[in-house]
N, C-alpha and C positions, 0 to 999 in steps of 0.2 A: 505395611497400612492397608488400609482398607482404601475402596474406591473412594478417590477424591471428588470433590464435585464440579472444581474448575480445575484444566489442565492449562498453565501457561506454557507456550512454546516460546523459545528464544534460539534464533539462528546465532552464532557466534564465529567471527573471522577476524583474529589479530585483535581483540579486543581487549587486553589486558589492561590498560589506561581506563577503560570506563565501565568494564563489567562488574567488578565488586561494587562501586556503588551503586549500579542498578540493582544488582540482587540484595542488597539492604533495604534498597525500597520497598522490595517484595517481600524479605523476610518481617518488615515491618507493619505488613498490611494487618490491618484489626480484622479482617476475616482470615480464617488460618485454615481452613478444609482445602489446600490447593495443593498441586504438585507442579513443579517447574522443571521441563524438562530441556536443559541443555545441548542443544545439536551443533557439535564444533564442526566445522568445514574446513578441517584439516589447517587448524592455524598453526603458524611456525615463529610467532612471537612470545612463547612462554605461557600463551592463554589456558595452556592444560594443567599447567604447575599451580596457578590463580584458582582454577575452578576446581581442580581436584582436591585443594585444601579447604575450599570453601563448603564444597559437597558433605566433606565428611563431617561438617557442625550441624547439619539439617538433613533428615532424612529425605524431606520433601523434593530437595535439590538432585537431581539426577543427570549424570554427565554421559553424553553418546557422541561418536565421531559417527558424520554421515558416511552410509556405507556406500560403495561404487556402484551399486543398482541404482541409486539415486544422483542425477546431474548435481555437478559443482554449481555453489552457488546457493543463497540467500533461500532460493523458490523451493529447491530440493531439499534445504534443511527443513523448511517449514511443514513441506509435503513430510517428511519422514516422521517429523515430531509428531503429526497430526496423525499420522498410523499408530505410532506408539501409545497416543495419550489415552486416558482412561478415564476423564473426567465427562460428566455431561454437559459440560461448558466448554468454550474454546476461545482462548484470550492469548492471540498472537500478540510479541512483543518484541521490542530490538534491543540489543546488546548494550546499548549508549543512554537511552532515555531512562526517564524516572515515573514510580507511580507517586500518585497523591497515597497516605495512608489509607483512604477510606476508600480506593478507587474501587475494588473488588467488592466491597460490600456495598455500598451505593448501587453499582450496577446491578448486583445480583436481588436486591432488594425490590429494583423495579420490573423486575421480569415478571410475566403472567403465563397462563399455560398457552394462549396464543401469539406470543412474541416469538419471532427468530432471533433478535439480536436487542440489545442495549446498546446505545453508542454515546460515548460523552465525548465534549472537547478536548482537543489538544492545544497548547502553549507554548512556543518556541522560546529560548534559551540559549544563553551563551555563558561557560565558565561556571559560575555560581547560578542556583537555581532561583535566587533572587534575581539575575539580568535579565528580565523577560524583554523579548523582542518583539514588538507590535502586538494584534490583537490575539484572541483565542480564534479557532477555526470557526466556521461557519458551517453547522450540521443541519440545521432544519429545513424541513421543504416539503410543500405540498404535492411536488413532481420530482420525486428523485433523482430519478435515472436522468432525467433531462437536463437538472441542475446541475447534477453531478457529472455527467459528460461536457457542459457549459462550463464548467470550475466555477459554479455558483455557490457550492457547497464542496466540502472536502473532507474526507474519512481517510485519516492516515492508518498505516497496518494497523496500530494497537486501539483505535478509537471504537473500534465494536467488541463486545462479548456474546458471543455466537452459541446460539443453542446446537449442540454435536449432531443430533439427528437431523438438523435442517441440512447441515452440511454435508453430510453422508448420503442425502439425497439428491443431491447438484449433480452430481456425476461427472465433476472437475474440481481441480483444487487450483494451485497458482501455477501458471504457464512459465515452465523451466527454459522455454526457447526465446523469453524475452530476457535481454539485458537490463533493462531498467522499465520503469513505468508498468511493473509486474501486479502491484498490488491495486493499481489504477482500471488495469484492465478487469483483475478479478473482482473487484467490488461493484466495476459497471454491468459486468456479466452477471452477478446475483441480482442487482438492482432492475434489470429488466425481468426478473420473475416476479416482482413485485412482492418482495419480503415484508412480513411485519415487524415493522422497528419502532422502537421508542428514543427518543433524545432525551440527553442531558443537557442542558444549556449550563453547562460548568466545566472548567479545564481540569480534569483530574490526572491527565499525562502531559510530564515536560518532555517535551521534544528537544533533544540537545544540539546544537548547531555547531561542527567543529571542521578541521581541515579535511578529515577522513568521511565525514557523512557523505550524503546523498547531495547537500548544498554546497560542499566545497569540491565535488569532485569534477575534474574535466570533461567537458563533451565531446564527443568522439562521435565521428560517422557511422561506426556500428550503434551506437546509443541512439542517435537520431533516427536510424531506420528501424532500431527497434520500437521506438515511439512511433512511426507513422505504422509499423504493423499490428502496433496495439490497436490504435486508433481507427485503423481502417475495418479491422476486426470487428470491434466494437460497432461500428457505425454499419456496418453490412449486418449485423444481427438484429440492431433496433431499427427495423424497416419502417414501422407504424408510426416511428418520433422522427424520420428525416426531414420532415418540414420544420421542425423546432430546433434542429441540431444543425441543420445545412449550413448555417452561416460559420456556426463555431468551428465544424468542422474543417469548412474552406480555409478559414482563417488561420488555424489551427498548422496545416500543412503549408499554407503560405509560410508561417513563421520557420518553419524545419526547413523549409527550402532554402530561406534567405540564410540559415545557419551554416547550410552546405555549400552557398556560394565563398563561403569566409575561409574554405578550406581546399585544399587541392584535390586532386585525383578521385573526382566522385562524380564524373561526368553519368555512370549509370544510375546511381542513386539518384541526381537529379531528376534524368528522364523518368526515372520511376514514379516519383512522386506529381512531377509536372502532368504525366499522364493522366493520374488521377484526379488532378485538378482540372484539367479540361474535361474529362468524364462527367463531375460532379454537375461544373457548370454547364455544360448542356443536358444533362439530364433534369437538372432541378432547379433551373432560374424561375422567379416566382412572377416579376413584373419587371416592365420595361426599366424602371429607375434602377433597381438591384441589378438589372443586366447590363447596363451601362457601367455601374460601379465594377463589377465584377471582371467586365472586360479590361477597364482599366486597370485592376490589379493585377491581372495575369498576364497582359501581354505588354504593359508599359511598365510595371516595377518587376516582373520577374522576367 
């Protein structure tokens, strides 16, 4: 095959129940010049057999096992897929989601030489794709980093189609030390660099909700602390934005603290988050009214 225009990268782990439907949605794309790199994170449920059979039918699908030199997990698989990719554009995707037939075609048609990414909306579904849950994600903003940090806009992992040369110049990929919110941290760090992004206010991605998806997985102490570390690292990078994100950051850490209160054997973790809350409170309080609210929140509720 000649060098493809788009590289689609999908981490796969125990996904045999949904992966074929996902691959069919890719195979049916109206734009056909792509490669799809399936990075198996050492599945144990028969995923290999399903993928092996499918890849034999279409040479654009390529199957790889994550090597031991890359850390286990979706981030390690995504980073490995990126290193293998040959396309001029990169589309990360998930093994249980679906593409609208025209997703790649529409995204690519919106690219111009000055753009770094084109992002479309994502919409949640359960069971059948016709069973839509809620509204599509909000992605348009005049201040993307601030609104993304504050949760006013949302980029799921497959939302953007990236220019590969832009990603190569970043100097970082997905953080393999995190257990969750990896894509949030990755995209927040990218948005701090003020990339040139075009948004498409149409949902071309169907995000599947099921028991093994991120929506259905149980929160753990390690995942809560992973989210804390991700939020803290991004907050510390966005120094010039602190006045606009301080309240959101403070409340986010407060919610994580409350989650820990409902669990056992986490004094060390609660102490770490509370220390950060106190530091932020004393460093960045804005006025007396807000100070009183913060004191009440910190010392009465926590």
